[in-house]
C-alpha positions in Angstrom: 10.9 -211.8 62.3 13.9 -211.1 60.1 17.3 -210.4 61.7 17.2 -206.9 60.4 13.9 -206.1 62.0 15.0 -207.8 65.2 18.2 -205.7 65.3 16.1 -202.6 64.8 13.8 -203.5 67.6 16.4 -204.2 70.2 18.5 -201.1 69.3 15.6 -198.6 69.1 15.3 -198.2 72.9 19.0 -197.3 72.9 18.5 -194.7 70.2 20.7 -196.6 67.8 20.1 -197.8 64.2 22.3 -200.1 62.1 24.9 -198.3 60.0 25.5 -199.3 56.4 28.2 -201.9 57.2 25.9 -203.3 60.0 23.2 -203.9 57.4 25.8 -205.9 55.4 26.7 -207.9 58.4 23.0 -208.7 59.1 22.4 -209.9 55.6 25.5 -212.1 55.7 24.5 -213.6 59.1 20.9 -214.2 57.9 22.3 -216.0 54.9 24.3 -218.2 57.2 21.2 -218.9 59.4 19.3 -220.0 56.3 22.1 -222.4 55.3 23.1 -220.6 52.2 26.7 -220.5 53.5 28.2 -222.5 56.3 31.5 -220.7 57.0 31.4 -216.9 57.4 34.4 -214.7 58.2 33.7 -211.1 59.3 36.9 -209.0 59.4 36.5 -205.5 60.8 38.5 -202.9 62.7 38.2 -202.0 66.4 35.1 -199.9 67.2 33.0 -201.2 64.3 30.4 -202.9 66.6 31.0 -206.3 65.0 30.6 -208.1 68.4 27.3 -206.4 69.1 25.8 -207.8 65.9 27.6 -211.1 65.5 28.0 -212.2 69.1 25.0 -210.6 70.8 22.1 -209.8 68.5 22.6 -212.7 66.1 22.6 -215.5 68.7 19.7 -214.0 70.6 17.7 -213.8 67.5 18.6 -217.3 66.4 17.6 -218.8 69.8 14.5 -216.6 69.9 13.2 -218.3 66.7 12.1 -221.2 68.9 14.1 -224.0 67.4 16.5 -226.5 69.1 19.6 -224.6 67.9 22.7 -225.3 70.0 25.2 -222.5 70.0 28.8 -222.6 71.2 30.5 -219.2 71.5 34.2 -218.6 72.1 36.3 -215.5 72.5 39.8 -214.7 73.8 38.9 -214.7 77.6 36.4 -216.4 79.9 35.3 -213.0 81.2 34.5 -211.6 77.8 32.7 -214.8 77.0 30.6 -214.4 80.1 29.9 -210.7 79.2 28.6 -211.7 75.8 26.5 -214.4 77.4 24.8 -212.0 79.8 23.9 -209.7 76.9 22.5 -212.6 74.8 20.5 -213.9 77.8 19.1 -210.4 78.5 18.0 -209.9 74.9 16.4 -213.4 74.9 14.5 -212.7 78.1 13.2 -209.4 76.8 12.6 -210.0 73.1 12.3 -213.8 72.6 9.0 -215.5 71.9 7.3 -217.0 74.9 7.8 -220.5 73.7 11.5 -219.7 73.2 12.1 -218.1 76.5 14.7 -219.2 79.1 14.2 -222.7 80.3 14.6 -221.7 84.0 15.0 -218.5 85.9 18.7 -218.7 86.7 21.5 -216.1 86.4 24.0 -218.3 84.4 25.7 -216.1 81.8 27.9 -218.6 80.1 25.4 -221.5 79.7 21.6 -221.5 79.5 18.8 -223.2 77.6 15.5 -222.3 76.1 12.1 -223.8 76.6 12.2 -224.9 72.9 15.3 -227.0 73.5 17.9 -224.5 72.3 21.1 -223.9 74.2 23.9 -221.4 74.5 27.4 -222.2 75.9 30.3 -219.6 76.0 33.9 -220.2 76.8 37.3 -218.6 76.4 39.8 -219.7 73.8 41.4 -223.0 74.7 38.6 -223.5 77.3 36.9 -226.8 77.7 34.2 -227.7 75.1 34.2 -231.5 75.4 30.7 -232.9 75.9 29.1 -230.0 73.9 27.6 -230.2 70.4 26.9 -227.2 68.2 24.7 -226.3 65.3 26.4 -222.9 65.2 29.9 -222.0 66.5 30.6 -218.3 67.0 34.2 -217.2 67.4 34.7 -213.5 68.4 38.2 -212.0 68.5 40.2 -215.1 69.6 43.4 -213.0 69.9 43.7 -210.5 72.8 47.0 -208.6 72.2 49.8 -207.9 69.8 52.2 -209.9 72.0 49.9 -213.0 71.7 49.6 -212.5 68.0 53.4 -212.3 67.6 53.9 -215.5 69.5 54.3 -218.4 67.2 53.6 -220.8 70.1 50.4 -218.9 70.9 49.2 -219.0 67.3 50.0 -222.7 67.0 48.1 -223.4 70.3 45.0 -221.5 69.0 45.1 -223.3 65.7 45.4 -226.7 67.5 42.5 -225.8 69.8 40.3 -224.7 66.9 40.9 -227.9 64.9 41.1 -230.5 67.6 38.7 -229.2 70.2 36.3 -226.5 68.9 35.6 -227.6 65.3 35.1 -231.2 66.3 32.0 -230.1 68.4 30.2 -229.0 65.2 27.3 -231.2 64.1 27.0 -232.4 60.5 25.7 -229.5 58.5 26.7 -227.1 61.2 27.9 -223.5 60.6 30.8 -221.4 61.9 31.1 -217.6 62.2 34.4 -216.0 62.8 34.2 -212.3 63.6 37.6 -210.7 64.4 40.1 -207.9 63.9 43.2 -209.1 62.1 46.5 -209.0 64.1 49.0 -211.1 62.1 49.3 -212.6 58.7 49.4 -216.1 60.4 46.5 -215.5 62.8 43.4 -217.7 62.8 41.8 -215.9 59.9 44.9 -216.2 57.8 45.3 -219.9 58.5 41.6 -220.6 57.7 41.8 -218.7 54.4 44.9 -220.8 53.5 43.4 -224.1 54.7 41.7 -225.0 51.5 38.2 -224.9 53.2 35.6 -222.6 51.6 34.9 -219.5 53.7 32.7 -216.5 52.8 35.0 -213.7 53.8 33.7 -210.2 54.4 36.6 -207.8 54.8 35.7 -204.2 55.8 38.7 -202.0 56.4 38.5 -198.6 58.1 39.2 -196.9 54.8 37.8 -198.6 51.7 40.1 -200.2 49.1 39.5 -201.2 45.5 37.7 -204.5 46.3 35.2 -203.1 48.9 31.7 -204.6 48.7 29.7 -201.4 49.2 32.0 -198.3 49.3 34.1 -196.4 46.9 37.9 -196.4 47.6 38.9 -193.9 50.2 35.5 -193.9 52.0 35.5 -194.5 55.8 33.6 -197.3 57.4 31.5 -195.1 59.7 29.9 -191.9 58.3 31.1 -190.1 61.4 34.7 -191.0 60.6 34.6 -189.2 57.3 36.9 -186.2 57.0 37.9 -186.4 60.6 41.5 -185.8 61.6 41.1 -188.3 64.4 41.4 -191.2 61.9 44.6 -189.9 60.5 45.9 -189.3 64.0 45.0 -192.8 64.9 47.0 -194.0 61.9 50.0 -192.0 63.0 49.7 -193.2 66.6 49.5 -196.9 66.0 52.1 -197.0 63.2 52.0 -198.6 59.8 52.0 -202.3 60.9 49.1 -202.0 63.4 47.2 -199.8 61.0 47.5 -202.3 58.2 46.4 -205.2 60.4 43.9 -203.8 62.9 42.3 -201.1 60.8 42.7 -202.2 57.2 42.5 -206.0 57.9 45.5 -206.8 55.8 48.3 -207.7 58.3 51.8 -207.6 56.9 55.4 -208.3 58.1 57.6 -205.3 58.9 60.0 -206.4 56.2 57.4 -206.9 53.5 58.1 -203.9 51.3 59.5 -205.0 47.9 56.1 -205.0 46.2 54.0 -201.8 46.5 50.8 -203.8 46.1 48.7 -200.7 46.7 49.7 -199.6 43.2 48.2 -202.7 41.5 45.0 -201.8 39.8 41.9 -204.1 39.6 40.2 -204.8 36.2 36.6 -205.7 36.0 36.9 -207.2 32.5 39.8 -208.7 30.5 41.7 -206.1 28.5 42.8 -206.4 24.9 46.1 -208.3 25.1 49.1 -208.7 22.7 50.5 -211.9 24.2 49.8 -214.1 27.3 51.8 -216.7 29.1 51.1 -219.2 31.9 54.1 -219.6 34.3 54.2 -222.4 36.8 56.0 -222.8 40.2 56.0 -226.4 41.2 55.8 -227.5 44.8 58.1 -230.3 45.9 55.6 -232.1 48.2 51.9 -232.7 48.5 49.8 -231.6 51.6 49.8 -233.8 54.6 48.0 -233.6 58.0 49.8 -231.2 60.3 52.0 -229.7 57.6 51.8 -226.5 55.6 53.6 -227.3 52.3 54.2 -224.9 49.4 51.6 -224.5 46.7 51.9 -225.4 43.0 51.0 -222.2 41.3 50.1 -221.5 37.6 49.9 -217.7 36.9 48.6 -216.3 33.6 50.1 -213.0 32.7 49.4 -210.8 29.6 51.0 -207.9 27.9 48.1 -205.5 27.2 47.7 -203.4 24.1 48.4 -200.4 26.3 51.8 -201.8 27.2 51.0 -202.8 30.8 50.9 -206.1 32.5 47.7 -207.9 33.6 47.5 -210.9 35.8 44.5 -212.7 34.4 44.4 -215.8 36.6 46.2 -217.6 39.4 45.6 -221.3 40.0 46.9 -222.8 43.3 46.8 -226.5 44.2 48.4 -229.0 46.5 48.8 -232.5 45.2 51.1 -235.3 44.1 53.0 -235.4 40.8 50.2 -236.9 38.8 47.6 -234.5 40.1 49.9 -231.5 39.3 50.6 -232.9 35.8 46.8 -233.3 35.1 46.1 -229.8 36.4 48.8 -228.3 34.1 47.5 -230.2 31.1 43.9 -229.2 31.8 44.8 -225.6 32.4 46.8 -225.5 29.1 43.7 -226.7 27.2 41.5 -224.0 28.8 44.1 -221.3 28.0 44.5 -222.4 24.4 47.6 -223.0 22.3 48.3 -219.3 22.0 49.4 -219.1 25.6 53.0 -220.2 26.2 53.7 -222.4 29.2 56.7 -221.7 31.5 58.1 -224.4 33.7 61.0 -224.3 36.2 63.7 -227.0 35.7 65.3 -228.1 39.0 69.0 -229.0 38.8 70.0 -232.6 38.2 68.6 -235.5 36.3 65.3 -235.5 38.2 64.6 -232.0 37.2 65.2 -232.8 33.5 63.0 -235.9 33.7 60.2 -233.9 35.3 60.3 -231.3 32.5 60.5 -234.0 29.8 57.4 -235.8 31.4 55.4 -232.6 31.5 56.4 -231.5 28.0 55.2 -234.8 26.6 51.9 -234.3 28.2 51.7 -230.8 26.7 51.9 -232.0 23.1 51.0 -229.2 20.8 51.7 -226.4 23.3 54.7 -224.0 23.4 56.7 -225.1 26.5 59.5 -222.9 27.8 61.6 -224.5 30.6 64.6 -223.0 32.3 66.4 -223.3 35.7 65.9 -220.7 38.4 68.8 -218.2 38.2 69.7 -215.9 41.1 68.0 -215.3 44.4 64.3 -215.0 44.8 64.7 -211.2 45.5 66.7 -210.8 42.3 64.2 -212.8 40.2 61.3 -210.8 41.6 62.9 -207.4 40.8 61.5 -206.9 37.4 57.9 -207.7 38.6 58.4 -205.4 41.6 59.6 -202.6 39.3 56.5 -202.9 37.1 54.3 -202.7 40.2 56.3 -199.7 41.4 55.7 -197.9 38.1 52.0 -198.6 38.2 52.1 -200.9 35.2 50.5 -204.0 36.6 46.9 -204.8 37.3 44.9 -207.9 38.2 41.6 -209.2 36.8 39.0 -209.2 39.5 38.7 -212.8 40.9 38.5 -214.9 44.0 42.2 -215.4 43.9 43.0 -211.7 44.2 43.3 -211.6 48.0 45.8 -214.4 48.4 47.9 -213.1 45.5 48.0 -209.5 46.7 48.7 -210.4 50.3 51.6 -212.6 49.2 53.1 -209.9 47.2 52.7 -207.4 50.0 54.4 -209.6 52.5 57.3 -210.8 50.3 60.1 -211.6 51.2 59.1 -212.0 54.8 55.8 -213.8 54.3 55.1 -217.5 54.9 54.8 -218.3 51.2 56.4 -217.0 48.0 55.1 -219.5 45.3 52.9 -216.9 43.6 55.8 -214.4 43.6 58.0 -217.0 41.9 55.4 -217.7 39.3 54.9 -214.0 38.6 58.7 -213.5 38.3 58.9 -216.3 35.7 55.9 -214.9 33.8 57.4 -211.4 33.6 60.7 -212.9 32.4 58.8 -214.9 29.7 57.1 -211.8 28.3 60.3 -209.7 28.5 62.5 -212.1 26.6 62.3 -213.7 23.1 61.5 -217.4 23.4 64.8 -218.5 22.0 67.0 -216.7 24.5 68.2 -218.6 27.5 65.2 -220.9 27.5 64.4 -224.3 26.2 61.4 -224.2 23.9 59.5 -227.3 22.9 56.7 -227.3 20.4 55.5 -230.9 20.3 53.1 -232.7 17.9 52.5 -229.8 15.5 
């Protein structure tokens, strides 16, 4: 039985049917069960029934298939974990195949097995998981309050527990589902999205935005929310920060207001362009275990025929000097010689040597190098003004989320590498190449 049919069967006695966003969740969860993805992130607002589908119906269906699947489920408290466990156990007892029924007639909520050899174990965040192995890990709302989300110590403890305790329980080829409401830009979802691991992220805000997977911008998540003053009242009650995080799934710092990222359009195809540049912001160190260094960023920006600005591509990487140099060279070849390359020149002899080394590797390309001048806020001003005027758009791509979130949170966000690259690119397009920049055209 498919997950969709199973969900319909267990909900029918309650007089319920899956809404449109639930159908999307069911499809994504079934893809994960089939092994088509192994890391799935479901980001939805409160009251969207994400837990019913991801933490109750899905594990009951999975165990009911009759295999030897081992599931470890975690949420913010032991009591909530036990609550989900009781619901999973009840569904399995009522709807599971005979050969996949409960192994024994006990009342354990947080741990039980099936006759087919499957198992279910639930725990609270930071609870003990040693001795357990998992084919599937389900994480449901690992944060319980705004106070906990705002605590750097609590966020670090959750991250450490996830990496050292929970994730180590996963068998080779295992899968992880994270279903949560966002609370903070540095919450578990935020860290995982920045970790370099590949996650399938399904973000469904209360009110659809430009990149929504199944709605037009402005449409509400539930049909019954449409045109109701209650949703606007909720927005006014919780305030802009909580609304952006809990309801729109895009947490932001209170101070992050320089870029009005909501005014940035999204392009489905590359526009006709007059000129394009690729500006780089170079990280000082490579990634190391336990550290969260800056990114090296290469941002391609174009002046369109209509006179606006279009961000066509953002490349981010963490690596040593040779890896970065190779990436810059390869990107230049892909962009073509018509795209000028902008490099920052750090003060001192080391900065000059770095630019000279990179320029030599970029033989045949136009290289524009200059030192950073003024504060980050000052340098970002021209780009922010273009956004404010509605003159900037991005070409739809997998990099959009990280880019737009960084702009939204600047200058209070954790990272500003993409902002720096954007500021350089805007300056390159605004100024003639010979003014206040060093231009090198080598090997022509």
